[in-house]
N, C-alpha and C positions, 0 to 999 in steps of 0.2 A: 343817329341808327336809324335804320328801317325797319318796320315791322317785320321783314323776312330776316333779316340780318339779328334780328333781337332771338327772333324763334330758334335761328340755327345754333345761336351762342347759348341757348338755355339748353337745347337738346346735346350739344357737345359736352357741356357741364354735368349733365345728366348722367350721360355716357361715364364721364371720368367718375363720378362720384359712384355709380355702380361696379364700375373696375375697381376701386379702391374697397368698395364694401366687401365684396367678393376675394379680394388679396386678404384683406383682415380676416375673414372667415377662415381662409386657408389658413393661416398663421394661426389662428386658436386651435385648428383641429389636431388631435393628440397625435404624435408621429408614433405609425405602428414598429414595434420590435417584435423581432422573431423570440418565439418561446425558448426557454433554455434545453438542452440536449443533457441528459443525465446517462452516466455511463457506470459500469461495475468493473470491480475487479472478480470475475467469476472462477469456479472452481472446476472448469474443462479442462481436461489434462490434455496437452499437445501430444502431435503422434511420437514426438522427440522424447516424450518423457520415458524413462528407464523403467523396465517393469518392476512389480514390487517384490523387493527382498524376502526371501525364504525366511518364516517366521523363527525368531530366536528368543520366543518369549520365557524358553527353559536353556540353563547355562550349567553345564556341570552338575546336572540335579536339581539346581534351586532355580528359584523364579526370576526371570529378569527384573528391573526396577520398573517402578511405575513414575512414570513423569508428568509432573503438573506444569502447566504452561499458563504463565502468567498472559494477560492482553497486553499486547506490544505498546510501548511509547512510543513518540516522533517528536523528531527535534524540533526546534523553531521555525516556523514557516510552513513547516508540513503536515500539520495536524487538523485541517480544516477541510472541507469538501471541495475546495476550489483546485481546478488543475491547473497546475504549475507550468510554466515554460522558462526557458532564459534565453538570452540573446547575447548578454554581456556577463562575464563573471562577477560573481558575487549579486548580482541583480535578479531578484525573483518577480516574475510577471504571472499574470492569471489571464486565461481564457474568458473573454467578456458573457458569452452565451453557452458555455459548456461547463458542467459539474460532475464530482462523482456523487452517486447517489448515498453515500456515506463516507465519512473519512478513510483515508487508507489505511490507520491504523486498525479500526474496525473491522474493516472487511475482510484484512487479512488471517485475521483470526482463524476462522475455520478451514482456512486453506493450510495453516501452519500446522493445525492438528489432524488434519487429513495425510498430510506430507510426512509428518513423523509416525502415525500409525501404519503407514503403507510399508514403512522400513522395515517392520516386524521386530525391532529391538526391544522393544517396551511391553512388558506386562498388560499395560493400559498406560492410555495419555488421557488426562484430564485437564479440562479447562477451568480455571479459577474464575468467579467464586464458586467454592465447592466445599462439600462437608468433607470429602473424600481427602484423605493423606498421603502422600507420595514421597519416595525415594529419593529423586532427584527433581531439580525446579529448572525451567528455561525460562528464562528473562531475554526479551528482545527490543530493539529500537530500530525504527525507521530512519536513515540518517539523510535521504534523499528519493526521490522520486518525482522524475521533472524529463520534460521533453525539451532538448537541446537543438537551438535554432542557429547557434555559432557555426555549424558545420552543415553541409550538403552532401546527400540527404540528412535531415534532421534525425536525431537517436534519442532513445530513451534510455536513461541510467536510473536503476535501483540499487540502492545499497541497505542493506540490513547488518546491524551489531546484534551479537547472541553471546549469552553466557550462560553456561550449566552450573548450577550450584548444588551442594549436598545439604538436602533438607536437614540432617542430623548436625553436622558438622558446621553449618554456614558457610562453609570455603566454597569458593569459586572453583572448579574443577578444570574447567576449560572456557575459551573464550575466543570467536573469531569474528571477522568481518567479510561478509559476501557482497560481490557485486557484479551487476550484470548490464550490458548496454547491449541494445538493440535497434537496429537500424529501423525507421520508419518508412511505411510505404509511400507517404504523402508528407507534405508540412500542412497539415491540418488535425484538429482534435481527435477523431475519428481514429485516425492513423496512429496518432499518438497512444490512444487507448488499447490498440491492440498490441502493439510493441511492447507497452507497459505489462500487460497479461504476460506474455512471453517472457520479459525478465524477471517478472515475480516467479515464475514457475521454475526458470532456471535457477534463481537465487533458493528456493525452497529446497530444489534438488539437493543443493550443495548442504542446506541446513539439516535436512533430513540425515546426509550422509556424518555430518558432523556431530548430531545427536546420537547416530547409532555407534560411532567410535567411542563417544565419551561413555555411553551404557557399555561396553566391550571393557572399558578399563575399570570401570566402578567396581569397588569390593563393598560390601554392608559393613557398616560400623556397629559391634556389637558391646556388651559389657566388658568382655576379653578383649576388645580391640578388633581391628578387622578380620572379618572372615579367612579362617585357615591359620591364625596366629594367638597366640597367648603372650598376655603382659604378664612382666615379672617385675616385683617391686626392686629386686636386687639388679634389674638389667640383665639376668642371663637369660 
């Protein structure tokens, strides 16, 4: 091998070594990931929301009931901050870079209180924990809140189960399940969140009507029995 050939071989080897080192540095460089986007279920009321019902805090000269609202529970899989979507039945998936700012169950609490207060059917609506006592209690559970990609366009479905309980007798006076499905404007988390907010407001409007109807049928229990009646030990 001549001196010139040896020099060229050395230069080629150095170039290959340099490229190898540069490739290794690139492999060691951390892969940048987009920061997560955070979304909320907010209290903004849509234009389609029904007007506030005229106050019925007094009925037949008697005060309307006070409602105690328990924080909602959530079904398994729906109790985290992760935003859920489905492509196949019974299989829950999560967006990688999009999250709720809090769990849906905690975000929906003030929305429930506001919706029921706006019905005007109760003397007061109190969120627990509180030292206040109430006549009726509202228990709720989020059954699902998910964006469904098995249909096009995708759609968001929100389902809420509710119970009205008499605090004195501990009896369930009414129960119902409320469901809303809203098409999303696009197949992305942002569009899904907007549809989720609309679905939540539709359900809460139905929930407020359910609570108002329950209040209209409620009768306070006294030592003599329900208001307007007197118990007789002989049954007469």
